[in-house]
C-alpha positions as CSV (number, residue, x, y, z in Angstrom):
1,M,-92.5,69.0,-5.3
2,R,-93.8,68.4,-8.8
3,N,-97.4,68.3,-7.5
4,F,-96.8,71.6,-5.6
5,V,-95.4,73.3,-8.8
6,L,-98.5,72.0,-10.7
7,A,-100.8,73.5,-8.0
8,L,-99.0,76.8,-8.4
9,T,-99.2,76.9,-12.2
10,R,-102.4,75.0,-12.8
11,N,-104.7,77.4,-11.0
12,P,-105.2,80.8,-12.7
13,I,-105.4,82.7,-9.4
14,S,-101.9,81.5,-8.4
15,M,-100.6,82.2,-11.8
16,V,-101.9,85.8,-11.7
17,G,-100.4,86.2,-8.2
18,A,-97.0,84.9,-9.4
19,A,-97.2,87.3,-12.4
20,I,-98.1,90.2,-10.1
21,V,-95.2,89.4,-7.7
22,T,-92.7,89.1,-10.5
23,F,-93.9,92.4,-12.2
24,S,-94.2,94.5,-9.1
25,S,-90.8,93.2,-7.6
26,A,-89.1,94.2,-10.9
27,I,-90.7,97.7,-10.8
28,V,-89.8,98.3,-7.1
29,F,-86.2,97.2,-7.7
30,T,-85.9,99.3,-10.9
31,L,-87.3,102.4,-9.2
32,F,-85.0,101.8,-6.2
33,L,-82.0,101.6,-8.5
34,L,-83.0,104.8,-10.2
35,E,-83.1,106.6,-6.9
36,V,-79.7,105.2,-5.9
37,V,-78.1,106.5,-9.1
38,G,-79.6,110.0,-8.5
39,F,-82.7,110.1,-10.6
40,E,-85.3,112.6,-9.1
41,G,-88.8,112.0,-10.2
42,G,-90.7,114.0,-7.6
43,P,-93.0,112.6,-4.9
44,Y,-95.0,110.5,-7.3
45,I,-92.0,108.2,-7.9
46,G,-91.6,107.6,-4.2
47,I,-95.4,106.9,-3.9
48,L,-95.1,104.3,-6.7
49,A,-91.9,102.7,-5.5
50,Y,-92.6,102.5,-1.8
51,L,-96.4,102.6,-1.4
52,I,-98.3,101.5,-4.4
53,F,-96.2,98.7,-5.9
54,P,-95.3,97.1,-2.5
55,A,-99.1,97.0,-1.9
56,V,-99.5,95.3,-5.3
57,L,-96.7,92.9,-4.4
58,A,-98.5,92.0,-1.2
59,I,-101.7,91.3,-3.1
60,G,-99.8,89.0,-5.4
61,L,-98.3,87.1,-2.5
62,I,-101.8,86.6,-1.0
63,L,-103.2,85.3,-4.3
64,I,-100.6,82.6,-4.6
65,P,-101.7,80.5,-1.5
66,I,-105.3,81.2,-2.3
67,G,-104.9,79.6,-5.7
68,I,-102.9,76.7,-4.3
69,R,-105.7,76.1,-1.7
70,R,-108.3,76.1,-4.4
71,E,-106.3,73.7,-6.6
72,N,-105.8,71.3,-3.6
73,R,-109.6,71.4,-3.0
74,H,-110.2,70.4,-6.6
75,A,-107.5,67.7,-6.5
76,A,-109.2,66.2,-3.4
77,Q,-112.5,66.1,-5.3
78,R,-110.7,64.2,-8.1
79,G,-109.3,61.8,-5.5
80,E,-105.7,62.9,-6.2
81,G,-105.0,63.8,-2.6
82,P,-103.2,66.9,-1.4
83,L,-100.7,68.5,-3.6
84,F,-98.4,69.9,-0.9
85,P,-94.8,68.9,-1.4
86,V,-93.0,66.2,0.5
87,I,-89.7,67.9,1.3
88,D,-86.9,65.4,1.5
89,L,-83.6,67.3,1.8
90,N,-81.6,64.2,1.1
91,H,-82.4,64.8,-2.6
92,G,-80.2,67.4,-4.2
93,R,-82.9,68.8,-6.5
94,T,-85.3,69.3,-3.5
95,R,-82.6,71.0,-1.6
96,R,-82.0,73.4,-4.5
97,I,-85.7,74.2,-4.8
98,V,-86.0,74.8,-1.0
99,L,-82.9,77.1,-1.1
100,T,-84.5,78.9,-4.0
101,V,-87.8,79.4,-2.1
102,V,-85.9,80.6,1.0
103,A,-83.8,83.0,-1.1
104,L,-86.9,84.4,-2.7
105,S,-88.6,84.8,0.7
106,V,-85.5,86.7,1.9
107,V,-85.8,88.9,-1.1
108,N,-89.4,89.6,-0.4
109,V,-88.6,90.4,3.3
110,I,-85.9,92.9,2.1
111,I,-88.3,94.4,-0.4
112,F,-91.0,94.9,2.3
113,A,-88.6,96.1,4.9
114,T,-87.1,98.7,2.5
115,A,-90.5,99.7,1.2
116,T,-91.8,100.2,4.8
117,Y,-88.8,102.4,5.8
118,K,-88.8,104.3,2.5
119,G,-92.6,104.5,2.5
120,V,-92.6,106.3,5.9
121,E,-89.8,108.5,4.6
122,V,-91.8,109.4,1.5
123,M,-95.0,110.1,3.5
124,E,-93.1,112.4,5.8
125,S,-91.4,114.4,3.0
126,N,-92.4,118.0,2.3
127,E,-93.0,117.1,-1.3
128,F,-95.5,114.4,-0.4
129,C,-97.4,116.7,2.0
130,G,-97.4,119.7,-0.3
131,T,-97.5,118.5,-3.9
132,A,-99.0,115.0,-4.0
133,C,-102.5,116.5,-3.8
134,H,-101.6,119.6,-5.8
135,S,-105.0,121.2,-6.2
136,V,-105.9,120.8,-2.6
137,M,-102.6,121.7,-0.9
138,Q,-101.4,124.3,-3.5
139,P,-102.3,127.3,-1.3
140,E,-100.7,125.8,1.9
141,H,-97.6,124.7,0.1
142,T,-97.1,128.0,-1.7
143,A,-97.4,129.9,1.6
144,Y,-95.1,127.4,3.3
145,V,-92.2,127.8,0.9
146,R,-92.2,131.6,1.5
147,S,-92.5,131.3,5.3
148,P,-89.9,131.6,8.1
149,H,-90.3,127.8,8.7
150,A,-89.6,126.8,5.1
151,R,-86.6,124.8,6.2
152,V,-88.6,122.9,8.8
153,K,-90.3,119.7,7.7
154,C,-94.1,119.7,7.7
155,V,-94.2,116.6,10.0
156,E,-92.2,118.3,12.7
157,C,-95.1,120.7,13.4
158,H,-98.1,118.7,12.2
159,I,-97.1,115.3,13.8
160,G,-94.1,115.7,16.1
161,A,-92.4,112.9,17.9
162,G,-94.0,109.7,19.1
163,A,-95.9,106.8,17.6
164,D,-99.3,107.8,18.9
165,W,-99.5,111.0,16.9
166,F,-97.9,109.3,13.9
167,A,-100.7,106.8,13.9
168,K,-103.3,109.5,14.3
169,S,-101.9,111.4,11.4
170,K,-102.0,108.4,9.1
171,L,-105.6,107.6,10.1
172,S,-106.5,111.2,9.3
173,G,-104.5,111.0,6.1
174,A,-106.5,108.0,5.0
175,W,-109.7,110.0,5.2
176,Q,-108.0,112.9,3.4
177,V,-107.1,110.5,0.5
178,I,-110.8,109.5,0.4
179,S,-111.9,113.1,0.4
180,V,-109.6,114.0,-2.5
181,T,-110.5,110.9,-4.5
182,F,-114.3,111.5,-4.2
183,N,-114.1,115.3,-4.2
184,L,-115.4,115.6,-0.6
185,Y,-113.0,118.2,0.7
186,S,-114.1,121.8,1.5
187,R,-113.0,124.8,-0.4
188,P,-111.3,126.6,1.2
189,I,-109.8,124.2,3.8
190,G,-111.3,125.1,7.1
191,T,-109.3,126.7,9.9
192,P,-108.4,126.5,12.7
193,V,-107.4,122.8,12.8
194,H,-109.2,121.7,15.9
195,D,-107.3,118.4,16.3
196,L,-103.8,119.9,15.9
197,R,-101.2,118.7,18.3
198,P,-100.8,121.1,21.3
199,A,-98.1,123.7,20.6
200,R,-96.3,122.7,23.9
201,E,-95.4,119.4,22.2
202,T,-94.3,120.9,18.8
203,C,-93.5,124.6,18.8
204,E,-91.8,124.5,22.2
205,E,-89.4,121.9,20.9
206,C,-87.5,124.9,19.4
207,H,-89.2,127.9,21.0
208,W,-89.4,127.8,24.8
209,P,-91.6,130.2,26.9
210,T,-89.1,130.6,29.7
211,R,-86.6,132.4,27.4
212,F,-86.5,136.2,28.1
213,V,-86.5,138.0,24.8
214,G,-86.9,141.5,26.2
215,N,-87.8,144.4,23.8
216,K,-87.4,144.2,20.1
217,L,-87.2,147.0,17.6
218,R,-89.4,146.5,14.6
219,V,-89.3,148.7,11.5
220,I,-92.3,148.5,9.1
221,D,-91.9,149.7,5.6
222,R,-94.9,151.2,3.9
223,H,-95.3,153.5,0.8
224,A,-97.7,156.3,0.1
225,D,-100.1,156.1,-2.8
226,D,-98.6,159.2,-4.4
227,E,-96.8,159.5,-7.7
228,A,-93.4,158.8,-6.1
229,N,-94.6,155.8,-4.0
230,T,-93.0,157.7,-1.1
231,P,-91.3,155.3,1.3
232,L,-92.7,155.6,4.9
233,K,-91.5,153.9,8.0
234,T,-93.3,152.9,11.2
235,V,-91.0,152.1,14.1
236,L,-92.2,150.1,17.1
237,L,-90.6,148.9,20.3
238,L,-92.3,145.6,20.9
239,R,-92.4,144.4,24.5
240,V,-92.0,140.7,23.8
241,G,-90.6,140.1,27.3
242,G,-90.7,136.6,28.7
243,Q,-89.7,135.0,32.0
244,R,-87.4,137.0,34.1
245,A,-86.4,136.2,37.7
246,D,-89.6,134.8,39.3
247,D,-92.1,136.5,37.0
248,S,-92.8,137.2,33.3
249,H,-93.3,140.4,31.5
250,G,-94.5,141.6,28.1
251,I,-96.4,139.8,25.5
252,H,-94.9,136.4,26.3
253,W,-96.4,136.7,29.8
254,H,-99.2,134.7,28.3
255,V,-97.1,131.6,28.1
256,D,-95.4,131.8,31.5
257,P,-95.6,128.3,33.1
258,D,-97.3,129.9,36.1
259,V,-100.0,131.3,33.9
260,E,-103.0,129.4,32.4
261,I,-105.5,131.2,30.2
262,R,-108.7,129.5,29.0
263,Y,-111.3,131.0,26.8
264,R,-114.6,130.0,25.3
265,S,-115.2,130.9,21.6
266,D,-117.0,130.0,18.5
267,P,-115.4,127.3,16.3
268,S,-113.5,129.9,14.2
269,R,-111.9,131.4,17.4
270,E,-112.7,134.9,16.1
271,N,-115.3,135.7,18.7
272,I,-114.2,135.1,22.3
273,Y,-116.8,135.1,25.0
274,D,-115.4,134.0,28.4
275,V,-111.8,134.4,29.4
276,E,-110.5,132.6,32.5
277,M,-107.1,133.7,33.8
278,R,-105.2,131.8,36.5
279,H,-101.9,133.3,37.7
280,R,-100.5,131.3,40.6
281,E,-103.1,131.6,43.4
282,T,-105.3,134.2,41.6
283,T,-108.1,133.3,39.2
284,K,-110.2,135.8,37.3
285,T,-113.0,135.4,34.8
286,F,-113.7,138.0,32.2
287,L,-117.1,138.0,30.3
288,S,-117.7,139.4,26.9
289,P,-120.4,142.1,26.3
290,L,-121.8,139.7,23.7
291,Q,-123.2,137.7,26.5
292,A,-125.5,140.6,27.4
293,E,-127.1,140.4,24.0
294,E,-130.4,138.7,23.6
295,G,-130.3,135.2,22.3
296,W,-126.6,134.6,22.8
297,E,-127.4,131.4,24.8
298,E,-128.5,129.8,21.5
299,E,-125.0,130.1,20.2
300,A,-123.5,128.7,23.4
301,G,-124.0,125.1,22.3
302,E,-121.5,125.7,19.5
303,L,-118.9,127.3,21.8
304,E,-115.9,125.5,23.0
305,W,-113.4,125.9,25.8
306,R,-109.7,126.0,24.9
307,T,-106.5,126.4,26.9
308,M,-104.5,129.2,25.2
309,D,-101.1,128.3,23.7
310,C,-98.7,129.7,21.0
311,V,-101.0,129.2,18.0
312,D,-103.8,131.3,19.5
313,C,-101.7,134.4,18.6
314,H,-99.2,132.9,16.1
315,N,-102.0,131.2,14.2
316,R,-100.2,131.6,10.9
317,P,-96.6,130.7,11.9
318,T,-95.9,129.1,8.5
319,H,-98.8,129.2,6.1
320,I,-98.8,133.0,6.0
321,Y,-101.2,134.8,3.6
322,S,-100.6,138.5,3.1
323,T,-102.6,141.5,1.9
324,P,-102.2,143.4,-1.3
325,E,-100.8,146.4,0.6
326,R,-98.2,144.4,2.5
327,E,-97.1,142.5,-0.6
328,V,-96.6,145.6,-2.7
329,D,-94.9,147.5,0.2
330,A,-92.5,144.6,0.8
331,A,-91.7,144.2,-2.9
332,L,-91.0,147.9,-3.3
333,A,-88.8,148.0,-0.2
334,A,-86.8,145.0,-1.4
335,G,-86.4,146.4,-4.9
336,H,-88.4,143.6,-6.5
337,L,-90.7,146.2,-8.1
338,P,-89.5,149.4,-9.8
339,S,-90.9,152.6,-8.4
340,L,-92.9,153.5,-11.4
341,P,-95.3,156.5,-10.9
342,Y,-98.4,155.5,-8.8
343,L,-97.3,151.9,-9.0
344,R,-98.4,151.1,-5.4
345,R,-101.9,152.5,-5.9
346,E,-102.4,150.8,-9.3
347,A,-100.9,147.4,-8.2
348,I,-103.1,147.2,-5.2
349,A,-106.2,148.1,-7.3
350,A,-105.3,145.4,-9.9
351,M,-104.7,142.8,-7.3
352,G,-108.0,143.5,-5.7
353,E,-110.0,142.5,-8.8
354,D,-111.8,139.2,-9.0
355,Y,-110.2,136.6,-11.3
356,D,-111.4,133.1,-12.1
357,S,-107.9,131.5,-12.3
358,H,-104.3,132.3,-12.0
359,E,-104.0,132.5,-15.7
360,A,-106.8,135.1,-15.9
361,A,-105.2,137.0,-13.0
362,R,-101.8,137.1,-14.8
363,A,-103.4,138.4,-18.0
364,G,-105.8,140.8,-16.3
365,I,-103.2,142.4,-13.9
366,R,-100.7,142.8,-16.7
367,E,-103.2,144.4,-18.9
368,R,-104.4,146.8,-16.2
369,I,-100.8,147.9,-15.3
370,E,-99.9,148.3,-19.0
371,G,-103.2,150.1,-19.7
372,F,-102.6,152.6,-17.0
373,Y,-99.1,153.6,-18.2
374,R,-100.2,153.5,-21.8
375,E,-102.9,156.1,-21.0
376,S,-101.3,158.2,-18.3
377,Y,-97.6,157.9,-19.2
378,P,-97.4,157.1,-22.9
379,E,-93.7,158.3,-23.1
380,M,-92.7,155.8,-20.4
381,M,-94.7,153.1,-22.1
382,A,-93.0,153.8,-25.4
383,S,-89.5,154.0,-24.0
384,Q,-89.7,151.2,-21.4
385,P,-92.3,148.7,-22.6
386,D,-90.4,145.7,-21.2
387,V,-90.1,147.3,-17.7
388,V,-93.8,147.9,-17.6
389,A,-94.7,144.5,-18.8
390,G,-92.3,142.9,-16.4
391,T,-93.8,144.9,-13.6
392,G,-97.2,143.6,-14.4
393,D,-95.9,140.1,-14.4
394,R,-94.3,140.5,-10.9
395,V,-97.5,142.1,-9.5
396,A,-99.5,139.1,-10.9
397,E,-97.0,136.8,-9.2
398,L,-97.7,138.5,-5.8
399,Y,-101.4,137.8,-6.4
400,T,-100.8,134.1,-7.2
401,F,-98.9,133.7,-3.9
402,N,-102.0,134.6,-1.9
403,V,-105.2,134.0,-3.9
404,F,-106.3,130.6,-5.3
405,P,-109.6,130.8,-7.1
406,A,-109.9,127.0,-7.5
407,M,-109.9,126.6,-3.7
408,N,-111.9,129.8,-3.0
409,V,-108.9,131.3,-1.2
410,T,-108.9,135.0,-1.5
411,W,-107.6,138.0,0.4
412,G,-108.6,137.7,4.0
413,T,-109.7,134.1,3.9
414,Y,-107.1,133.2,6.6
415,P,-106.8,136.1,9.1
416,D,-103.5,136.5,10.9
417,H,-104.0,137.1,14.7
418,I,-100.5,138.6,15.3
419,G,-101.1,142.2,16.0
420,H,-104.4,143.9,15.0
421,E,-103.7,145.4,11.5
422,V,-105.3,142.9,9.2
423,S,-107.7,141.2,11.7
424,T,-109.0,141.8,15.2
425,G,-106.1,139.7,16.5
426,C,-105.2,140.8,20.0
427,Y,-108.4,142.8,20.2
428,R,-110.4,139.6,20.4
429,C,-109.6,139.7,24.1
430,H,-107.9,143.0,24.7
431,D,-110.9,145.2,23.8
432,D,-111.5,146.9,27.2
433,E,-114.9,145.3,27.2
434,H,-114.2,141.8,28.6
435,A,-114.8,142.5,32.3
436,T,-115.0,140.7,35.6
437,A,-117.9,141.0,37.9
438,D,-116.3,143.9,39.8
439,G,-115.5,145.8,36.6
440,E,-111.9,145.0,35.9
441,T,-111.3,144.8,32.1
442,I,-108.7,143.2,29.8
443,S,-106.7,146.3,28.9
444,Q,-106.4,147.7,25.4
445,D,-103.6,150.1,26.4
446,C,-101.2,150.3,23.5
447,Q,-98.2,150.7,25.9
448,V,-98.8,147.2,27.3
449,C,-97.4,145.5,24.1
450,H,-95.4,148.2,22.3
451,S,-94.3,151.8,22.1
452,V,-94.8,153.7,18.9
453,L,-91.5,155.5,18.1
454,A,-92.5,156.7,14.6
455,W,-95.6,156.4,12.5
456,D,-95.5,156.5,8.7
457,E,-92.6,159.0,8.6
458,E,-90.3,159.4,5.6
459,D,-87.1,159.8,7.7
460,P,-87.8,158.9,11.4
461,E,-85.5,160.7,13.7
462,V,-85.2,157.7,15.9
463,L,-83.6,155.6,13.2
464,D,-81.0,158.4,12.6
465,T,-80.3,158.4,16.3
466,L,-79.8,154.6,16.3
467,E,-77.8,154.8,13.0
468,F,-80.2,152.2,11.7
């Protein structure tokens, strides 16, 4: 045993390994205790405690036998013979040493088991996904925390259940770490995500296509660009539909189990060429007029076939980026912005300017808002300077929720395909131009999806009737 201890301490490699093991074990244990007592240090503490230092500990454990092996080789060259211990448990000192080694080994196993479990927990946390790589994921995380799915963990949609997709995600994550480390990532992050897990294995864990939703009343708040920022309302009756009896109706007809829709598009999925619809025993193919244009075959090599699912329409279910108009209208309707004269018009104009950073945007938007009221409404600026300044700050905040100059994310970078107000959306297929060989087209009739009950009216009669 003395020879073994000498082999451990005589070789510098083993000594370094032992020092690394001692240091990293102490760090892991300390960070674990801090977490137990309630200390919150953000995602980086978890990364250190359960990913980085356990890896350092493993390196130290590997160095120890390497050093012992080198020392044994040197001992053999000196004719001293192997330095491996002769373990005789009849000797009390030997027994104590063996028990100590076993106890330390158990401690190492516990450390690695805890680190493995907690490491997976850390890697699947929203903080790790959204804030560990702050500059890269800032746009997505900012949009996520304001979304309808803000209480849903990232991994539930991006990974889902099962070991196979967990392994795929970690392999993909390894490349992402390399991309961030060596500044290889694209700005902005490209969409759509082509290797995203099918929606039937993620979205439909909570939302199921066989549910009949029926018709839904939707009231859209807008405001005029006049001095009073006059509130206007658009009222729609959306024919969401769903499966009923032996058939489906409305918008959710697209996800009926008896319906399969395939389409061929460019990688962005903005331009759709062929649409193939199978409904029970019927199959129809609709071709885009783009295919009649000269030279379109040259683009065909980049086109890809895809089976339609939820995210082809709900392509921004969580990471939702708005428009200046929508942001200002929503803030005015919710009372988050005061109805200062011409505020909607001026706020939208200020948010539409180009700024190099969020700091420049905050300063520029505030200055533009204050400048307008200083020039056009000096009495208001003199009597309510804090209100005007605070309004400028809140308008700037709306800008920072949607535009990220460092990542080249601006208004319209990520189009939303729900509806057809801010992108072509539904009209990518429903354009009355995709046609079969016998002339049948994919309808663009508004009544197929909704009925317009009021359009930009101050006091829609229908809402009074419904006592809404």
